N, C-alpha and C positions, 0 to 999 in steps of 0.2 A: 504494500500499500503506498509505502515511501520510496522512491527509488534515490539514487544518485552516480553522476559520473564524473570524473575529471579527468581535465587536457591541461596539462601543464600546473598553474597555478590557479586557474578556473575551476571551482566545482559547481555541477548543477543540482538543485536538491529539487526532487518531484513529488508533489502530492498527487497520488495517482488510485485513490479510492473515488471516484468518479459515480461510482452506481448509488453512491452515497456522499455526493456534492461535498467529499473530501471531508465529511467530519471525522474528528479525530478522535480514536481509540488510544486505550492505555499504550498498547504495543506499537500505534504509531508515534507518541508522544516519546518512548521509549528509543525507538528509532531513530527522529529528529536528534534529542538528546546527543546520542552517542556518534551520530554524522557530525553533528557541529562541534561537538569536543575534540573530534578526530582532526576535523578538517584546522583547528586554531592554529596547529605549526602545519599543514601543509599545502594549504592556499591562501590565496591574496584575495580573491573573491569568491562569495558564493551569490548564484542567482536561484530563487526560489520560483519553479514554474507550477502549474495548477496542471492536470489533467482531466479535460473534459470542461463542461461549460460555468462551473463555480471555482472561484478561488478556495471557499471551505465558508460552510456554513459553524464553525467552532466545533464544541465538544460534540460527541455522539452522546444525547442524552437517553439513550436506549440502551445502551451498552450496561451489563450486569455491573452491580456495585462490585469497587474492589475490594480483596481479602480481607486486607489490612486496615479499612474502615477511611473515614474522608482523609486522614492526614496521609494516607500513602497516595492516596490519588492526587492529593493539591501536592505532595512531595514532586509528581510527576511534571506535573505545570512549571514547578519553582525551578528544576534540574533544567526544561526546555529553557524557561528565559534567563537564568544565570548562563547557560552554555549561549545565547546571544548575548548576552552581554560585555561574556569575555573572550568575544570572537574580535581579533584586532584588526581584519582588512574588512573591507566592503561589503554589507549584505543588500543585494537587491530583489525586490519581490516586484513578481507579473500579476499585477492582481484584474481577476476578471468574473463577469458575474455576480453571483451573491460573497460578501465576505462580512460574515457576524462574528458576533463575539469573539475566541479564541483565534480565528481567524484574523480578525480585524489587529488580534493583539500582536501578533507575526509582523504585521505593517507597521506598527507604530515601534515595534523593535529592529525594524529594518533603517540601515542607513540610506536608503533609497525607494521609494515607492512608486512604479511607475502604474498608472492604472487605465484600464479603456473606459473610454467616456460614457460606455453603458453600465458598469460597473450598479453595484446595490449596497449599500455599507450598512448594520444595524449592531447597537449594543445591546444584545435581545435578553441579557440574564435576568434582570429584575421583573422582568413582564413573564420567565420560568420560576420566579420565586424564591432568587437568591442574589446578593450583593457582588459584582464583580470586582473583588479584592484585588486580584493581580494585575485586571487594565487598570483602576483606576491607580496603579505603583505607576502606571506612567503616563497616563493620559493627560497631566497636568505639564507635563511635557511639551504639550502639544496645541492645548486649548486652555482657556478661562475657564476658572474655575464654574464660572455661571454657564458658560457652553458645555461645557465638560457634563453638569450634574442633568443639565437639560437631555442632553442624550439618554443620560445613563437611567433617568427615572422614566422618562417618556418610553423608552426602547424602541423611538421611532425607526422609518428606513429613510436612508438620506442618498442624493445621490453623488456621483463622482465631482460635478465641481462646486458642489458644496464641501466635500471632505476637500478639496483643493484650497478652498477660499480658509479651511478652518487651520490648512496645514496637517491634516493628516497623511496627507500623497505629497508629492515632491511634483507631478507632473501628469496630466491625461495625453491619450493619443486613442485615435478611430480603434475599435476593436481589432479590425482586420491588421493592423497596424502595429500590436502590442506586441510579439514576441519578437519582430525584427526590429523595433525600437529599442528593447532592453537587450536584443545580441549587440547591436551596434553598439550601447552603451557599457557593455562588457568589454568589446574590441577596443574601446577606446581607453578603459580606465586600463587594460591590459597591455596597452602601450605607455603606459605612466610610470613614473618611478614609485613602485609599491613600497617603501620609506617614507616616500611622501605622503601618499594616500592616507597612511596609517597615523602618520603625525597631525595630519587635518582633524583626522577624526577625535584623537585622543584629547587634542587642543580644544576645538569646539565642548567635547563632553567635560572637561575641565573649567574651561575659562568661565562656562555658565553659571558655577558656583563660587566666583570669586567677584567679591565687592565692584562696582562700576569704576572704583577711584582707584583700584590696582591693577585692573586690566590691561593698563597701559606698561608697567613695568614687568609684569607677568609675560605680555607680549617680547620687549625687550629681550629678556632672561632666555626666555625660549626661542628667539629666531638666531640670538647670538648662540646660542648651546647646538643648536640644528646647524650653525655654520662650521662650526668648530670640528662637531662630528662627521660632517662631510669633506671634512680636511684629512 
């Protein structure tokens, strides 16, 4: 249900449970976590593709309860999220169709999210009867609290134009052009200096936590250090 192939430093991860709109089972979560953990030292770029019409409708709500109870179930999600957070390279998601719940969480944890203009987004957990703690962990990196809470509490569906305006995705393209657009971007990044790409990612992640008044000095120190490392 999860495929993976690697060509040089570029990994391709495929969500391929199209018969169930790529709804994630526990087995799929375990597989994604292992792949992302292994790719940390093997790939500079990971592109995530979906087979079928939908990116993912989130967790499979019909799956039998995990034997170890809710803690073991949520531990799997935490492991996947940590694997995404600890990947030093660039993660790109190719979004199409429906992208709900945990699927949208993957997009938020990706560095770049390119979406078909026909994509449909939803945070549906509250309508299903529980709070989406793991999504709320990262959503404020993208949205204001009022915007985020509206989407969470209403569980309303919204389109790619709204998702782009909110900052949940990077860009939109025509659905027929999605895979080509992602491939071209992967190719572009593959021709860049991987150390520069990783430095840009880590710097942006760090600088947002630094007070505005200290950012100029931090930029100076980091830029000098990068130049010295390059020598």
